VOLUM-306938 format. One line per 4 residues: their letters; for each residue x, y, z of N, C-alpha, C. Coordinates in pm, 1 decimal. Layout:
BEGIN
A> X:Y:Z:X:Y:Z:X:Y:Z; ...;
end
This chain:
BEGIN
MKNL> 12159.9:-1988.2:-2695.5:12226.1:-1856.1:-2725.3:12116.8:-1784.7:-2776.3; 11990.9:-1847.3:-2863.0:11903.2:-1767.2:-2887.2:11822.2:-1725.5:-2833.3; 11749.7:-1791.5:-2724.7:11688.5:-1780.7:-2575.2:11778.9:-1611.8:-2520.6; 11918.1:-1664.9:-2493.5:11973.2:-1575.1:-2442.0:11925.9:-1434.7:-2484.7;
KSAL> 11985.4:-1436.5:-2621.6:11904.7:-1283.3:-2684.3:11809.4:-1263.0:-2701.7; 11691.3:-1356.1:-2747.2:11565.5:-1283.3:-2694.3:11539.0:-1247.0:-2576.1; 11558.9:-1327.8:-2490.2:11514.8:-1249.1:-2336.1:11599.2:-1081.5:-2326.3; 11754.5:-1096.5:-2378.8:11800.6:-933.6:-2389.0:11724.2:-886.4:-2438.3;
SFIL> 11715.4:-881.5:-2572.3:11589.7:-810.2:-2626.5:11447.0:-768.2:-2602.7; 11418.8:-876.7:-2508.6:11282.9:-817.9:-2463.5:11301.0:-708.4:-2319.4; 11389.6:-763.7:-2263.5:11468.9:-682.1:-2129.6:11447.1:-538.0:-2194.3; 11557.3:-500.4:-2291.1:11571.4:-427.5:-2348.6:11428.0:-335.6:-2403.7;
ILLM> 11342.2:-396.9:-2468.9:11284.1:-276.3:-2493.5:11182.4:-325.7:-2374.7; 11168.9:-367.0:-2318.4:11053.2:-315.4:-2150.8:11130.2:-203.1:-2126.4; 11246.4:-179.4:-2110.0:11342.8:-33.2:-2056.5:11304.8:71.4:-2108.4; 11370.0:53.4:-2281.6:11338.9:186.8:-2379.7:11184.1:215.2:-2390.6;
TGCA> 11053.6:113.0:-2380.7:10932.5:161.0:-2366.5:10890.6:269.5:-2226.9; 10970.0:217.0:-2097.7:10917.9:227.5:-2051.8:11052.9:450.0:-2008.4; 11125.8:471.6:-2086.4:11207.7:559.9:-2036.6:11120.8:618.7:-2153.0; 11085.2:631.5:-2257.3:11041.3:674.8:-2361.1:10921.5:754.9:-2300.3;
SQHS> 10803.4:645.6:-2244.5:10729.4:705.2:-2186.9:10720.9:816.4:-2055.9; 10795.1:832.8:-2007.1:10856.9:870.3:-1917.0:10945.7:1030.5:-1998.1; 11000.5:1044.7:-2082.5:11048.7:1147.2:-2122.2:10987.5:1245.2:-2213.1; 10907.5:1143.2:-2245.9:10803.2:1286.0:-2348.2:10705.3:1326.8:-2283.1;
GYSA> 10648.0:1323.9:-2171.3:10549.1:1362.8:-2067.4:10433.2:1415.9:-2182.4; 10386.9:1286.3:-2226.5:10250.7:1307.9:-2324.0:10175.0:1227.2:-2213.6; 10053.1:1300.9:-2158.7:9976.4:1244.0:-2072.3:9789.5:1214.4:-2129.2; 9719.4:1058.1:-2175.0:9635.6:1058.6:-2221.1:9512.8:1111.9:-2218.2;
ANQK> 9571.7:1159.2:-2082.0:9443.5:1239.3:-2019.9:9429.8:1365.2:-1976.0; 9559.5:1442.5:-2057.9:9564.2:1623.1:-2060.5:9542.5:1598.5:-2188.6; 9602.2:1483.1:-2274.6:9625.4:1601.1:-2429.0:9564.0:1501.3:-2539.6; 9505.0:1536.2:-2656.0:9452.2:1416.9:-2752.7:9502.2:1457.2:-2844.2;
SNQP> 9586.2:1358.7:-2929.3:9644.4:1381.9:-3050.4:9561.4:1330.4:-3207.4; 9612.1:1438.4:-3291.7:9541.5:1338.2:-3420.0:9675.9:1246.7:-3486.9; 9785.3:1214.0:-3443.5:9842.9:1182.8:-3432.2:9827.4:963.1:-3380.2; 9778.7:888.1:-3535.1:9771.9:720.1:-3456.1:9869.7:673.0:-3375.7;
FTDS> 10039.0:750.4:-3339.7:10056.7:648.7:-3270.1:10170.2:765.7:-3188.7; 10161.1:826.7:-3012.7:10215.7:910.9:-2930.8:10332.1:895.6:-2967.0; 10452.8:992.2:-2988.8:10578.7:1054.1:-3026.2:10648.8:950.7:-2905.6; 10599.6:898.2:-2817.0:10650.1:809.5:-2707.7:10709.1:676.9:-2772.8;
EITA> 10565.4:627.2:-2844.6:10537.3:550.6:-2883.2:10633.3:500.2:-3022.9; 10636.9:584.6:-3102.8:10765.8:562.3:-3234.7:10848.7:506.8:-3167.6; 10917.8:631.7:-3044.2:11074.4:614.2:-3008.4:11080.5:494.3:-2993.3; 10945.4:422.1:-2893.4:11028.6:292.8:-2840.7:11008.3:220.1:-2932.1;
KVKS> 10916.0:221.9:-3060.5:10926.8:123.6:-3166.6:11096.8:126.7:-3256.9; 11122.1:246.1:-3271.4:11239.5:250.9:-3370.8:11336.1:211.4:-3276.8; 11365.5:264.1:-3137.6:11464.8:207.1:-3084.1:11505.6:15.9:-3088.6; 11344.9:-59.7:-3061.5:11312.2:-191.7:-3028.4:11383.3:-213.7:-3181.0;
SFIS> 11376.3:-161.6:-3264.8:11360.7:-239.1:-3430.4:11558.3:-216.6:-3425.0; 11550.9:-119.0:-3330.9:11719.8:-94.8:-3425.5:11815.1:-205.6:-3291.6; 11760.0:-257.1:-3184.4:11814.9:-349.9:-3153.6:11793.3:-480.9:-3195.8; 11652.4:-546.2:-3250.6:11636.8:-672.8:-3312.3:11741.3:-631.5:-3449.8;
QKLF> 11740.1:-586.9:-3507.8:11830.9:-542.0:-3606.4:11989.2:-563.9:-3577.4; 11973.0:-531.4:-3462.8:12193.6:-518.9:-3378.3:12189.8:-707.4:-3356.5; 12085.6:-726.4:-3347.6:12070.5:-873.1:-3203.8:12062.8:-1002.6:-3343.7; 11965.2:-984.5:-3430.7:11963.7:-1074.3:-3528.3:11962.9:-1104.1:-3646.3;
TKKD> 11989.7:-985.3:-3716.1:12051.2:-972.8:-3869.1:12187.8:-925.6:-3851.8; 12214.8:-939.3:-3964.1:12397.8:-905.9:-3967.7:12392.0:-765.7:-4040.4; 12271.4:-671.6:-4019.8:12291.7:-562.2:-4052.9:12372.8:-447.9:-3904.0; 12459.6:-338.6:-3992.4:12538.5:-232.0:-3893.5:12445.1:-177.6:-3844.5;
VAAM> 12403.0:-132.7:-3707.9:12306.8:-75.4:-3681.2:12426.0:-7.7:-3561.0; 12435.8:143.0:-3532.7:12444.9:184.4:-3377.7:12363.0:173.0:-3298.5; 12305.0:59.5:-3246.8:12201.4:75.6:-3178.6:12207.2:163.3:-3012.0; 12349.7:130.8:-2988.0:12361.2:186.8:-2863.6:12420.8:331.5:-2831.5;
TIHV> 12438.2:423.8:-2975.9:12522.1:515.9:-2982.7:12433.7:623.7:-3027.9; 12318.9:543.1:-3120.6:12240.7:679.0:-3164.6:12126.4:676.5:-3092.6; 12084.7:782.2:-3065.0:11934.9:830.0:-2948.4:11875.2:856.2:-3009.4; 11782.6:842.0:-3029.6:11616.3:900.0:-3053.4:11541.1:951.0:-2994.9;
ETTN> 11454.0:1049.9:-3055.8:11357.0:1149.3:-2964.6:11259.7:1190.6:-3125.5; 11156.4:1193.5:-3062.2:11042.7:1199.8:-3173.7:10937.9:1310.0:-3144.4; 10907.1:1399.9:-3236.8:10821.1:1488.6:-3191.6:10718.5:1552.6:-3301.4; 10605.0:1467.1:-3275.7:10481.7:1545.3:-3396.1:10547.2:1432.4:-3506.5;
GVVY> 10552.1:1330.1:-3433.5:10617.1:1217.9:-3568.1:10708.1:1220.2:-3641.8; 10769.7:1372.0:-3598.2:10926.2:1358.1:-3688.8:11039.8:1261.9:-3574.7; 11123.4:1210.5:-3601.5:11196.4:1133.7:-3539.5:11350.5:1205.7:-3606.6; 11387.8:1257.7:-3458.3:11566.0:1300.2:-3452.1:11652.8:1169.4:-3376.6;
LTGT> 11735.6:1201.9:-3527.8:11833.7:1112.1:-3469.5:11994.9:1144.1:-3460.0; 12006.2:1142.9:-3336.0:12157.8:1203.8:-3306.8:12225.3:1081.2:-3219.3; 12350.1:1167.5:-3204.2:12449.6:1086.2:-3148.3:12590.0:1010.0:-3250.0; 12680.9:889.8:-3243.5:12732.2:883.0:-3326.3:12713.5:727.6:-3344.5;
AENQ> 12787.6:690.1:-3520.0:12802.6:572.6:-3575.6:13001.7:571.1:-3632.7; 12987.3:420.5:-3644.3:13116.5:403.3:-3667.1:13140.9:417.0:-3853.8; 13036.0:408.9:-3880.9:13070.9:439.5:-4032.2:12904.1:482.3:-4103.9; 12963.9:546.1:-4263.4:12816.7:556.4:-4310.7:12723.6:476.3:-4326.5;
AEAR> 12744.2:344.5:-4266.6:12665.5:182.5:-4319.9:12519.7:168.8:-4224.5; 12648.8:244.1:-4093.8:12552.1:234.7:-3978.7:12418.9:358.6:-3962.3; 12462.5:457.8:-4001.6:12404.4:590.6:-4017.5:12289.5:582.6:-4121.3; 12299.7:518.2:-4192.3:12196.4:471.2:-4354.3:12091.6:366.5:-4269.3;
NAVR> 12187.0:280.8:-4227.6:12064.8:180.1:-4163.9:11994.1:226.6:-4086.8; 12023.7:331.3:-3995.7:11931.8:377.9:-3855.2:11805.0:472.5:-3903.8; 11839.4:532.9:-4012.1:11767.3:636.5:-4105.1:11590.9:507.2:-4151.2; 11707.9:423.9:-4247.7:11619.0:345.0:-4292.6:11508.2:255.6:-4208.0;
IARS> 11609.0:233.3:-4098.5:11473.2:135.6:-4009.5:11389.2:222.9:-3925.9; 11458.4:369.0:-3892.9:11360.9:450.5:-3859.0:11248.3:483.8:-3914.1; 11268.4:499.4:-4066.7:11157.5:563.3:-4168.0:11062.6:428.9:-4200.3; 11070.1:312.5:-4169.1:11030.6:202.4:-4168.8:10931.4:185.7:-4027.0;
VQGV> 10908.3:285.3:-3958.1:10844.7:226.3:-3825.7:10719.8:294.7:-3875.6; 10585.9:213.3:-3859.3:10466.2:265.4:-3851.8:10447.5:379.2:-3755.6; 10409.7:524.8:-3827.5:10353.2:613.0:-3780.2:10477.4:731.7:-3757.7; 10593.1:756.2:-3818.2:10670.9:817.7:-3901.9:10660.7:893.3:-3982.5;
VDVE> 10630.9:1043.3:-3956.0:10582.9:1111.4:-4091.2:10723.2:1180.5:-4163.0; 10838.6:1221.0:-4096.9:10948.3:1197.4:-4126.4:11108.6:1178.4:-4018.8; 11254.6:1185.5:-4113.5:11341.8:1146.3:-4041.7:11420.0:1215.3:-4073.4; 11497.0:1297.5:-3946.9:11614.5:1418.2:-3974.7:11697.0:1352.7:-3873.4;
PRIS> 11835.6:1280.1:-3957.6:11944.0:1230.4:-3902.8:12032.3:1353.0:-3887.8; 12069.5:1340.9:-3758.3:12219.3:1462.5:-3719.7:12316.1:1349.1:-3676.2; 12346.1:1232.7:-3746.3:12437.1:1121.3:-3653.8:12561.9:1172.8:-3749.0; 12676.3:1155.2:-3648.9:12839.6:1174.9:-3642.3:12877.2:1044.2:-3670.9;
IR> 13016.1:1062.5:-3755.6:13006.6:931.7:-3807.7:13177.9:967.9:-3741.9; 13179.6:882.9:-3667.2:13338.3:848.9:-3575.5:13485.1:893.3:-3642.3;
end
């Protein structure tokens, strides 16, 4: 079971990293950033942290219903959570990611 969780986590991280890179429109050839991390990297790290927390800890995180977007290092969390604990955990996890300047939670409670 542990190997299955690890494999699923790895696959999800790969998929989200690819999606985040395509979504942001960032191109290293066309832009230079004074940010140590690109917005797409931050988005991917936040999403993968959500999934890791969901799979490997007992923390409540709405990994599949909270959407993550990053602009100039500011992480915007939108979507829904079952309760305040899920929303708070999402904000805490996002703030813990290296490169995050600020977190703007816009999460609705179902």
